[in-house]
The first five atom37 places (N, CA, C, CB, O) and aatype in JSON, in Angstrom:
{
  "aatype": [12, 13, 10, 8, 9, 7, 3, 3, 9, 12, 19, 14, 10, 1, 6, 12, 9, 7, 9, 9, 3, 10, 16, 3, 15, 0, 15, 14, 19, 2, 0, 6, 13, 10, 11, 16, 0, 6, 6, 6, 7, 13, 19, 19, 5, 10, 16, 6, 11, 14, 0, 15, 10, 19, 19, 4, 16, 11, 5, 19, 18, 10, 15, 14, 9, 15, 0, 5, 16, 10, 5, 11, 1, 0, 1, 1, 15, 13, 0, 6, 16, 3],
  "atom_mask": [
    [1, 1, 1, 1, 1],
    [1, 1, 1, 1, 1],
    [1, 1, 1, 1, 1],
    [1, 1, 1, 1, 1],
    [1, 1, 1, 1, 1],
    [1, 1, 1, 0, 1],
    [1, 1, 1, 1, 1],
    [1, 1, 1, 1, 1],
    [1, 1, 1, 1, 1],
    [1, 1, 1, 1, 1],
    [1, 1, 1, 1, 1],
    [1, 1, 1, 1, 1],
    [1, 1, 1, 1, 1],
    [1, 1, 1, 1, 1],
    [1, 1, 1, 1, 1],
    [1, 1, 1, 1, 1],
    [1, 1, 1, 1, 1],
    [1, 1, 1, 0, 1],
    [1, 1, 1, 1, 1],
    [1, 1, 1, 1, 1],
    [1, 1, 1, 1, 1],
    [1, 1, 1, 1, 1],
    [1, 1, 1, 1, 1],
    [1, 1, 1, 1, 1],
    [1, 1, 1, 1, 1],
    [1, 1, 1, 1, 1],
    [1, 1, 1, 1, 1],
    [1, 1, 1, 1, 1],
    [1, 1, 1, 1, 1],
    [1, 1, 1, 1, 1],
    [1, 1, 1, 1, 1],
    [1, 1, 1, 1, 1],
    [1, 1, 1, 1, 1],
    [1, 1, 1, 1, 1],
    [1, 1, 1, 1, 1],
    [1, 1, 1, 1, 1],
    [1, 1, 1, 1, 1],
    [1, 1, 1, 1, 1],
    [1, 1, 1, 1, 1],
    [1, 1, 1, 1, 1],
    [1, 1, 1, 0, 1],
    [1, 1, 1, 1, 1],
    [1, 1, 1, 1, 1],
    [1, 1, 1, 1, 1],
    [1, 1, 1, 1, 1],
    [1, 1, 1, 1, 1],
    [1, 1, 1, 1, 1],
    [1, 1, 1, 1, 1],
    [1, 1, 1, 1, 1],
    [1, 1, 1, 1, 1],
    [1, 1, 1, 1, 1],
    [1, 1, 1, 1, 1],
    [1, 1, 1, 1, 1],
    [1, 1, 1, 1, 1],
    [1, 1, 1, 1, 1],
    [1, 1, 1, 1, 1],
    [1, 1, 1, 1, 1],
    [1, 1, 1, 1, 1],
    [1, 1, 1, 1, 1],
    [1, 1, 1, 1, 1],
    [1, 1, 1, 1, 1],
    [1, 1, 1, 1, 1],
    [1, 1, 1, 1, 1],
    [1, 1, 1, 1, 1],
    [1, 1, 1, 1, 1],
    [1, 1, 1, 1, 1],
    [1, 1, 1, 1, 1],
    [1, 1, 1, 1, 1],
    [1, 1, 1, 1, 1],
    [1, 1, 1, 1, 1],
    [1, 1, 1, 1, 1],
    [1, 1, 1, 1, 1],
    [1, 1, 1, 1, 1],
    [1, 1, 1, 1, 1],
    [1, 1, 1, 1, 1],
    [1, 1, 1, 1, 1],
    [1, 1, 1, 1, 1],
    [1, 1, 1, 1, 1],
    [1, 1, 1, 1, 1],
    [1, 1, 1, 1, 1],
    [1, 1, 1, 1, 1],
    [1, 1, 1, 1, 1]
  ],
  "atom_positions": [
    [[13.69, 8.56, 1.87], [13.46, 7.37, 2.65], [12.55, 6.43, 1.86], [12.85, 7.73, 4.02], [11.76, 6.84, 1.01]],
    [[12.68, 5.16, 2.19], [11.92, 4.12, 1.52], [11.12, 3.32, 2.54], [12.85, 3.19, 0.71], [11.46, 3.28, 3.72]],
    [[10.07, 2.68, 2.07], [9.24, 1.84, 2.92], [9.16, 0.45, 2.3], [7.82, 2.45, 3.11], [8.78, 0.3, 1.13]],
    [[9.52, -0.57, 3.09], [9.41, -1.95, 2.63], [7.94, -2.36, 2.77], [10.36, -2.92, 3.46], [7.38, -2.3, 3.86]],
    [[7.32, -2.78, 1.66], [5.9, -3.13, 1.68], [5.64, -4.62, 1.43], [5.16, -2.32, 0.64], [4.5, -5.03, 1.27]],
    [[6.71, -5.41, 1.39], [6.56, -6.85, 1.2], [7.2, -7.33, -0.09], [0.0, 0.0, 0.0], [7.39, -6.57, -1.03]],
    [[7.54, -8.62, -0.1], [8.09, -9.27, -1.3], [9.29, -8.52, -1.87], [7.02, -9.4, -2.36], [9.4, -8.36, -3.08]],
    [[10.17, -8.07, -0.99], [11.39, -7.35, -1.38], [11.12, -6.07, -2.19], [12.28, -8.26, -2.19], [11.97, -5.64, -2.97]],
    [[9.96, -5.48, -2.01], [9.61, -4.24, -2.7], [9.74, -3.07, -1.73], [8.17, -4.3, -3.28], [9.21, -3.1, -0.62]],
    [[10.47, -2.05, -2.16], [10.63, -0.82, -1.39], [10.07, 0.32, -2.24], [12.14, -0.57, -1.0], [10.37, 0.42, -3.43]],
    [[9.27, 1.18, -1.63], [8.74, 2.33, -2.36], [9.22, 3.61, -1.67], [7.18, 2.29, -2.42], [9.28, 3.67, -0.45]],
    [[9.56, 4.63, -2.46], [9.94, 5.91, -1.86], [8.75, 6.53, -1.12], [10.47, 6.88, -2.95], [7.65, 6.58, -1.66]],
    [[8.98, 7.0, 0.08], [7.91, 7.62, 0.86], [7.32, 8.82, 0.16], [8.43, 8.02, 2.23], [6.13, 9.1, 0.31]],
    [[8.12, 9.54, -0.6], [7.62, 10.73, -1.29], [6.61, 10.39, -2.38], [8.78, 11.51, -1.89], [5.86, 11.26, -2.83]],
    [[6.59, 9.13, -2.82], [5.64, 8.69, -3.85], [4.37, 8.08, -3.26], [6.3, 7.69, -4.78], [3.41, 7.81, -3.99]],
    [[4.36, 7.86, -1.95], [3.19, 7.25, -1.31], [2.07, 8.26, -1.12], [3.57, 6.65, 0.03], [2.3, 9.4, -0.7]],
    [[0.87, 7.83, -1.45], [-0.32, 8.65, -1.27], [-1.1, 8.19, -0.05], [-1.21, 8.61, -2.54], [-1.59, 9.0, 0.72]],
    [[-1.22, 6.87, 0.11], [-1.97, 6.37, 1.25], [-1.86, 4.87, 1.4], [0.0, 0.0, 0.0], [-1.41, 4.15, 0.51]],
    [[-2.31, 4.41, 2.58], [-2.35, 2.99, 2.89], [-3.77, 2.67, 3.33], [-1.3, 2.6, 4.01], [-4.32, 3.33, 4.22]],
    [[-4.36, 1.67, 2.7], [-5.74, 1.3, 2.99], [-5.77, -0.11, 3.6], [-6.63, 1.36, 1.71], [-5.18, -1.04, 3.04]],
    [[-6.44, -0.24, 4.72], [-6.58, -1.53, 5.4], [-7.63, -2.36, 4.68], [-6.97, -1.33, 6.89], [-8.77, -1.94, 4.53]],
    [[-7.24, -3.55, 4.23], [-8.17, -4.43, 3.52], [-8.73, -5.52, 4.41], [-7.49, -5.05, 2.33], [-9.54, -6.33, 3.95]],
    [[-8.33, -5.55, 5.68], [-8.8, -6.61, 6.57], [-10.15, -6.28, 7.18], [-7.78, -6.85, 7.67], [-10.86, -7.18, 7.63]],
    [[-10.53, -5.01, 7.21], [-11.83, -4.62, 7.72], [-12.91, -4.97, 6.71], [-11.87, -3.11, 8.05], [-12.62, -5.5, 5.63]],
    [[-14.13, -4.68, 7.05], [-15.23, -4.98, 6.13], [-15.01, -4.28, 4.79], [-16.59, -4.55, 6.74], [-14.48, -3.17, 4.73]],
    [[-15.41, -4.94, 3.75], [-15.18, -4.44, 2.39], [-15.95, -3.15, 2.15], [-15.58, -5.49, 1.36], [-17.16, -3.08, 2.35]],
    [[-15.24, -2.15, 1.71], [-15.85, -0.87, 1.36], [-16.14, -0.86, -0.13], [-14.93, 0.32, 1.76], [-15.26, -1.19, -0.93]],
    [[-17.35, -0.48, -0.54], [-17.65, -0.42, -1.97], [-16.78, 0.61, -2.7], [-19.12, -0.1, -2.19], [-16.47, 0.43, -3.88]],
    [[-16.39, 1.67, -2.01], [-15.53, 2.69, -2.63], [-14.15, 2.1, -2.9], [-15.42, 3.94, -1.71], [-13.59, 2.3, -3.98]],
    [[-13.59, 1.38, -1.91], [-12.28, 0.75, -2.1], [-12.33, -0.31, -3.18], [-11.79, 0.13, -0.79], [-11.4, -0.43, -3.99]],
    [[-13.41, -1.09, -3.21], [-13.55, -2.13, -4.23], [-13.61, -1.52, -5.63], [-14.81, -2.96, -3.97], [-12.99, -2.04, -6.56]],
    [[-14.33, -0.43, -5.78], [-14.42, 0.25, -7.08], [-13.06, 0.84, -7.48], [-15.49, 1.37, -7.03], [-12.66, 0.74, -8.64]],
    [[-12.36, 1.43, -6.52], [-11.03, 1.99, -6.8], [-10.09, 0.88, -7.27], [-10.45, 2.69, -5.55], [-9.38, 1.04, -8.27]],
    [[-10.08, -0.24, -6.55], [-9.2, -1.35, -6.9], [-9.56, -1.93, -8.26], [-9.26, -2.45, -5.82], [-8.68, -2.26, -9.05]],
    [[-10.84, -2.06, -8.55], [-11.28, -2.57, -9.85], [-10.8, -1.67, -10.99], [-12.82, -2.69, -9.89], [-10.3, -2.15, -12.0]],
    [[-10.95, -0.36, -10.81], [-10.51, 0.59, -11.83], [-8.99, 0.54, -12.0], [-10.95, 2.01, -11.46], [-8.49, 0.55, -13.12]],
    [[-8.26, 0.48, -10.89], [-6.79, 0.41, -10.96], [-6.33, -0.86, -11.67], [-6.18, 0.46, -9.54], [-5.38, -0.83, -12.44]],
    [[-7.02, -1.98, -11.41], [-6.68, -3.23, -12.1], [-6.94, -3.12, -13.6], [-7.48, -4.4, -11.51], [-6.12, -3.55, -14.41]],
    [[-8.09, -2.55, -13.97], [-8.43, -2.38, -15.38], [-7.43, -1.49, -16.1], [-9.84, -1.8, -15.51], [-7.14, -1.71, -17.28]],
    [[-6.9, -0.5, -15.41], [-5.93, 0.43, -16.0], [-4.5, -0.11, -15.96], [-5.99, 1.76, -15.28], [-3.6, 0.49, -16.55]],
    [[-4.28, -1.24, -15.28], [-2.96, -1.87, -15.24], [-2.01, -1.28, -14.21], [0.0, 0.0, 0.0], [-0.79, -1.38, -14.36]],
    [[-2.55, -0.67, -13.17], [-1.7, -0.04, -12.15], [-1.44, -0.93, -10.94], [-2.34, 1.23, -11.69], [-0.62, -0.57, -10.09]],
    [[-2.09, -2.08, -10.84], [-1.99, -2.92, -9.64], [-0.81, -3.88, -9.73], [-3.3, -3.7, -9.43], [-0.62, -4.56, -10.74]],
    [[-0.03, -3.92, -8.66], [1.05, -4.89, -8.5], [0.66, -5.77, -7.32], [2.45, -4.19, -8.28], [0.58, -5.29, -6.19]],
    [[0.41, -7.03, -7.59], [-0.05, -7.94, -6.55], [1.16, -8.65, -5.94], [-1.07, -8.97, -7.11], [1.84, -9.43, -6.61]],
    [[1.42, -8.38, -4.65], [2.56, -8.96, -3.96], [2.19, -10.24, -3.22], [3.13, -7.96, -2.99], [3.08, -10.96, -2.76]],
    [[0.9, -10.54, -3.12], [0.44, -11.71, -2.39], [-0.96, -12.11, -2.86], [0.44, -11.45, -0.88], [-1.68, -11.31, -3.45]],
    [[-1.32, -13.35, -2.59], [-2.67, -13.82, -2.91], [-3.69, -13.34, -1.89], [-2.7, -15.34, -3.0], [-4.87, -13.19, -2.2]],
    [[-3.23, -13.09, -0.65], [-4.12, -12.65, 0.43], [-3.63, -11.3, 0.97], [-4.18, -13.71, 1.58], [-2.96, -11.26, 2.0]],
    [[-3.96, -10.2, 0.29], [-3.46, -8.9, 0.73], [-4.11, -8.43, 2.03], [-3.69, -7.86, -0.35], [-5.3, -8.67, 2.28]],
    [[-3.31, -7.77, 2.85], [-3.8, -7.17, 4.09], [-3.98, -5.67, 3.93], [-2.84, -7.47, 5.25], [-4.74, -5.04, 4.67]],
    [[-3.27, -5.1, 2.95], [-3.37, -3.65, 2.75], [-3.17, -3.29, 1.29], [-2.35, -2.92, 3.63], [-2.63, -4.06, 0.49]],
    [[-3.61, -2.1, 0.98], [-3.48, -1.53, -0.35], [-2.61, -0.29, -0.21], [-4.89, -1.19, -0.99], [-2.98, 0.65, 0.5]],
    [[-1.47, -0.28, -0.87], [-0.55, 0.85, -0.8], [-0.68, 1.64, -2.1], [0.94, 0.38, -0.55], [-0.33, 1.15, -3.17]],
    [[-1.18, 2.86, -1.99], [-1.42, 3.69, -3.16], [-0.23, 4.63, -3.33], [-2.76, 4.49, -3.02], [0.09, 5.42, -2.44]],
    [[0.41, 4.54, -4.49], [1.55, 5.4, -4.81], [1.21, 6.2, -6.07], [2.86, 4.56, -5.01], [0.16, 6.0, -6.68]],
    [[2.1, 7.1, -6.45], [1.82, 7.98, -7.58], [1.72, 7.23, -8.91], [2.88, 9.03, -7.67], [0.99, 7.66, -9.8]],
    [[2.44, 6.11, -9.04], [2.45, 5.41, -10.32], [1.89, 3.99, -10.27], [3.84, 5.36, -10.85], [1.53, 3.43, -11.3]],
    [[1.82, 3.41, -9.08], [1.36, 2.04, -8.91], [0.46, 1.92, -7.69], [2.56, 1.08, -8.79], [0.45, 2.79, -6.82]],
    [[-0.28, 0.84, -7.65], [-1.06, 0.46, -6.47], [-0.61, -0.95, -6.11], [-2.63, 0.54, -6.75], [-0.66, -1.85, -6.95]],
    [[-0.18, -1.15, -4.88], [0.37, -2.42, -4.45], [-0.58, -3.12, -3.49], [1.73, -2.23, -3.79], [-1.1, -2.5, -2.56]],
    [[-0.8, -4.41, -3.71], [-1.54, -5.25, -2.77], [-0.49, -5.93, -1.9], [-2.46, -6.31, -3.51], [0.23, -6.82, -2.35]],
    [[-0.4, -5.49, -0.65], [0.67, -5.91, 0.25], [0.2, -6.93, 1.28], [1.25, -4.71, 0.96], [-0.94, -6.86, 1.75]],
    [[1.07, -7.89, 1.62], [0.73, -8.85, 2.68], [0.91, -8.27, 4.08], [1.57, -10.1, 2.53], [0.52, -8.9, 5.07]],
    [[1.5, -7.1, 4.18], [1.79, -6.49, 5.48], [0.6, -5.62, 5.89], [3.1, -5.65, 5.43], [0.04, -4.89, 5.07]],
    [[0.24, -5.7, 7.16], [-0.93, -4.96, 7.64], [-0.73, -3.46, 7.51], [-1.22, -5.32, 9.09], [0.39, -2.96, 7.55]],
    [[-1.83, -2.76, 7.36], [-1.8, -1.3, 7.25], [-1.18, -0.68, 8.5], [-3.21, -0.74, 7.03], [-0.44, 0.3, 8.4]],
    [[-1.48, -1.23, 9.68], [-0.94, -0.7, 10.92], [0.58, -0.81, 10.95], [-1.54, -1.42, 12.12], [1.26, 0.13, 11.37]],
    [[1.12, -1.94, 10.52], [2.57, -2.13, 10.5], [3.22, -1.18, 9.51], [2.92, -3.58, 10.14], [4.25, -0.58, 9.81]],
    [[2.62, -1.03, 8.33], [3.18, -0.11, 7.34], [3.15, 1.33, 7.84], [2.4, -0.23, 6.02], [4.1, 2.08, 7.61]],
    [[2.08, 1.72, 8.51], [1.99, 3.07, 9.06], [3.06, 3.3, 10.12], [0.6, 3.32, 9.65], [3.66, 4.38, 10.16]],
    [[3.3, 2.32, 10.97], [4.35, 2.44, 12.0], [5.72, 2.59, 11.34], [4.34, 1.21, 12.93], [6.53, 3.42, 11.76]],
    [[5.98, 1.79, 10.31], [7.26, 1.88, 9.6], [7.43, 3.25, 8.96], [7.36, 0.77, 8.53], [8.51, 3.84, 9.02]],
    [[6.37, 3.75, 8.35], [6.45, 5.06, 7.68], [6.7, 6.16, 8.7], [5.15, 5.35, 6.9], [7.52, 7.05, 8.47]],
    [[6.0, 6.12, 9.83], [6.22, 7.13, 10.88], [7.64, 7.09, 11.4], [5.24, 6.92, 12.05], [8.26, 8.13, 11.61]],
    [[8.17, 5.88, 11.59], [9.53, 5.71, 12.08], [10.53, 6.29, 11.07], [9.83, 4.21, 12.33], [11.5, 6.94, 11.46]],
    [[10.28, 6.08, 9.79], [11.17, 6.61, 8.75], [11.14, 8.13, 8.73], [10.76, 6.07, 7.37], [12.19, 8.76, 8.59]],
    [[9.94, 8.72, 8.89], [9.84, 10.17, 8.94], [10.54, 10.73, 10.17], [8.37, 10.6, 8.92], [11.19, 11.78, 10.11]],
    [[10.42, 10.04, 11.29], [11.05, 10.5, 12.53], [12.57, 10.48, 12.42], [10.61, 9.63, 13.72], [13.25, 11.32, 13.01]],
    [[13.11, 9.53, 11.68], [14.56, 9.42, 11.51], [15.12, 10.56, 10.69], [14.92, 8.1, 10.86], [16.31, 10.88, 10.81]],
    [[14.31, 11.19, 9.87], [14.8, 12.29, 9.02], [14.83, 13.61, 9.75], [13.94, 12.42, 7.78], [15.44, 14.56, 9.26]],
    [[14.18, 13.71, 10.92], [14.16, 14.97, 11.69], [15.49, 15.26, 12.32], [13.09, 14.92, 12.76], [15.64, 16.28, 13.0]]
  ]
}
């Protein structure tokens, strides 16, 4: 199964590690993680104003779609496979 994360990008659910909400107060841990990922060249920016950070095995995506919406989509995809 795949998850649409914005800007016509679909990622395989099996490659997803987590979804981080970027709309809440800034976490220093998340900021450090994102800085390191950018320095290493793993970040794919899908928007200028990201709402969530989608962490996958090979890339980190800055998505315009909220973390709550992405989580609902992922749960729905998992439920369809049962």
